[in-house]
Structure formats: C-alpha cells, structure tokens
C-alpha positions as CSV (number, residue, x, y, z in Angstrom):
1,M,-3.5,-15.3,-15.4
2,K,-1.0,-12.8,-13.9
3,A,-2.1,-10.1,-11.5
4,Q,-0.9,-7.4,-13.9
5,K,-3.4,-8.7,-16.6
6,I,-6.2,-8.9,-14.1
7,A,-5.5,-5.3,-13.1
8,G,-5.6,-4.2,-16.7
9,L,-8.9,-5.9,-17.3
10,L,-10.3,-4.4,-14.1
11,I,-9.2,-0.9,-15.1
12,I,-10.8,-1.4,-18.4
13,A,-14.1,-2.6,-17.0
14,L,-14.3,0.1,-14.5
15,S,-13.7,2.8,-17.0
16,I,-16.5,1.4,-19.3
17,L,-18.8,1.2,-16.3
18,T,-18.0,4.8,-15.3
19,F,-18.6,5.9,-18.9
20,S,-21.9,4.2,-19.1
21,I,-23.1,5.7,-15.8
22,Q,-22.0,9.1,-17.0
23,T,-24.0,8.5,-20.3
24,S,-27.0,7.6,-18.3
25,L,-26.9,10.5,-16.2
26,S,-26.4,12.7,-19.3
27,Q,-29.5,11.2,-20.8
28,L,-31.5,12.0,-17.6
29,T,-30.2,15.5,-17.7
30,M,-31.2,15.8,-21.3
31,Y,-34.6,14.5,-20.5
32,I,-35.1,17.0,-17.6
33,D,-33.9,19.9,-19.8
34,Q,-36.5,19.2,-22.4
35,T,-39.1,20.7,-20.0
36,T,-37.4,24.1,-20.7
37,P,-37.9,26.0,-24.0
38,E,-34.2,25.8,-24.9
39,Y,-32.2,22.6,-24.6
40,W,-29.5,20.8,-26.5
41,T,-30.5,17.9,-28.8
42,D,-27.1,16.2,-28.9
43,I,-26.0,14.2,-25.9
44,S,-22.4,14.9,-26.4
45,N,-23.1,18.4,-25.0
46,Y,-24.1,17.0,-21.7
47,I,-20.9,14.8,-21.2
48,P,-17.8,16.8,-20.2
49,N,-14.7,16.4,-22.4
50,T,-12.8,15.3,-19.3
51,I,-15.0,12.1,-19.2
52,Y,-13.9,11.2,-22.7
53,I,-10.3,11.9,-22.1
54,S,-10.2,10.0,-18.9
55,T,-11.9,7.0,-20.3
56,I,-9.5,6.8,-23.2
57,I,-6.5,7.2,-20.8
58,A,-7.8,4.4,-18.6
59,I,-8.4,2.0,-21.4
60,G,-4.9,2.7,-22.8
61,I,-3.4,2.0,-19.4
62,G,-5.5,-1.1,-19.1
63,L,-4.4,-2.3,-22.5
64,Y,-0.8,-1.5,-21.7
65,L,-1.0,-3.7,-18.6
66,I,-2.7,-6.6,-20.5
67,F,-0.1,-6.7,-23.4
68,K,3.0,-5.7,-21.5
69,K,5.8,-8.4,-21.9
70,E,7.1,-9.6,-18.6
71,K,10.8,-10.4,-18.2
C-alpha cells in the first residue's frame, strides 16, 4: 500500500476519532446542563458548526488521497 493511501486512511480515522470525542464531550455538557432549569434537548446545539465542517473537509481530503491516481 502506498504511503499516500495510508496517509488518507490516517486522516479519515483521526477525523472520525476527533468527531466522536467531540460528541462525547457534548453529551457530557448536555448532561451537566440538565441540572439547570433551561437547557437544550438537541445535541447538535452543543457541537459547533466548525466541527462538522472540519470533519467533512478532512474526510474529503482523505478520500482524495486514497482514490487519487498516481502517474
């Protein structure tokens, strides 16, 4: 397997890992906020949009590296 494909797989794996850690932290924050009278019931309010965008970009770069034709 070429180093380029390994780098692509590594980027995808790390972006998924980062997103899952962010989701876990958001669930913890949501659980802590439930002790207050007003809190959001939707977890997407606790995850910033930059996390969604950066995860999609990282997966796109990883897929590009995996499927890029070498000359």
